[in-house]
N, C-alpha and C positions, 0 to 999 in steps of 0.2 A: 749399119748403124755404128756410130762412133761412141757417143757418150750421153748418158742421162745425167742431167745436172739439176739438183734442187734449186729453186729460185724463190727467195724469201722477199716478200713485199712489206713495206712499212708505211705508216701514215705520217711521214715527215721526220722520223727519228732513226733512219738507217745509219747515219753517221755515229750516233750513240751506240747502236747495236754493233757496228764494226769495232769500235773501241773496246766494248765489253768482250766480244769474242776473241779479239787479239790478246786481251789480258788473261782470259780464262784458259786458252789452249796453248800450251808451250810450243807445239809444232804448227803454229798458224802463221801464214805468210800472206800479206796483201799483194795480189797480182796486178790489180787494176782498180782505179777509182776515177770515175768521170761524173762531174756535176751537171745539173741542168744547164748551167752557163756554158760549160765545155761543149755540150751538144747542141747549144742554141735552141733549147726547148723552153717553151713558155712555163712560167711558174717560179717558185722560189729558186733563185740562182745557186744557192748553197745546197739544195737538196741533191741526193745521190741519184743520178740517172742509171748508173750501173757500176757495181763494184764486184770484184771477184776475190774470194778468199780461198786459200788451199789449207785445209786442216787435215794433217796426217795423210796427205796424198789425195784427199777428196775435195773436188772443186765445188764451191757454193757461190751462187750469184745473189746479190742483194740490190734492192732499189727502193726509192721512195715512190709510191704509187701516184700516177697521174689521176687516179679515181678517188682521191681522198675525200672529196665533197659528196660522193655518192656511196655512203656506207653500205647500202644494199647491194652494190656491185663490187665491193672491195673483196679481193681474193688474196689472202695472206701467203699462200703457198701454191706454186704451180710447177709444172714439169717443163724443163727445157731440154730439147733434143738437138744435139749437134750432129748433123749428118755428114757423110763422107762424099756425097755427090749431089749435084743439083737435081738430078732425076729422083733421088731418094727423098729430098725435101718436098718436091712436087707431089710424089706419090703419097707421102704421109699427109700433106696438106689436104689433098682431095679426099682421101679416105676418112680422116678425122673430122673434116668439116661436113661430111655427108650426114644429114640429120641433126647437125649441130649448128653452131653460129660462128661466122667469121668476124673476129674482132679487129684484126689488121690483115689486109690482103697480102698475099705472097708478092714481095717486091724487093728490089735491091735497095739497101740502106746505106747511109753515109759511113757506117763503120765497117764497110767492105764485107758485107754478108747479104745473102738472100734470106729474107726473114718473113715469118708470118705468125700470127697468134690466132688460135681457134679454141672454141669450147666444144668438146665432143658431145655426142648425144647423151652421155652419162653425166655431164656437168663438170668434167675435168678440163682445166685450162692448160693448153699446150703452147709453148713457144718453140717454133721450129726454125732452125737456121743452118745454112751452109756457108762457112767462111770462104771467101775468095782468096 
C-alpha cells in the first residue's frame, strides 16, 4: 500500500474552501484542480471535480459532490487509498465490498487510473485507485 489520502467533499463550495485553505496554511500548495467541465461531467461546469492540495507534505483531495441533491447520501469525508499495484486495488476492492456496497465498480478511468468506490460493511466510504 502506498498512501492514505483524506478526501473532503463539498456541496458546491469546494473552490471557496480551496481559497480559504491556501490563505490559512503558509506551506500549502495547489497540485491539481480539475472542474466538471474539464472532466466532461454533467453538472455545474465550474464545480471542482478533483483538486489536490499539499499542506506541510500531507496530500488532501477535495471535490464538489455529485450527490448534492441527496442530502441523506452525502458523505463529507472519505478515505482514498492509492495502491502500488493493480492486484492490490483488486484485492482491497473485493475485501471491502464484501458485506458492503459497491458505489462505483472497479474500472479504468479517463484520468489514467483503475478506480472504484465502495462503502464497507461498517459504513466507511473508500475510494481505491491504482495510477497507470
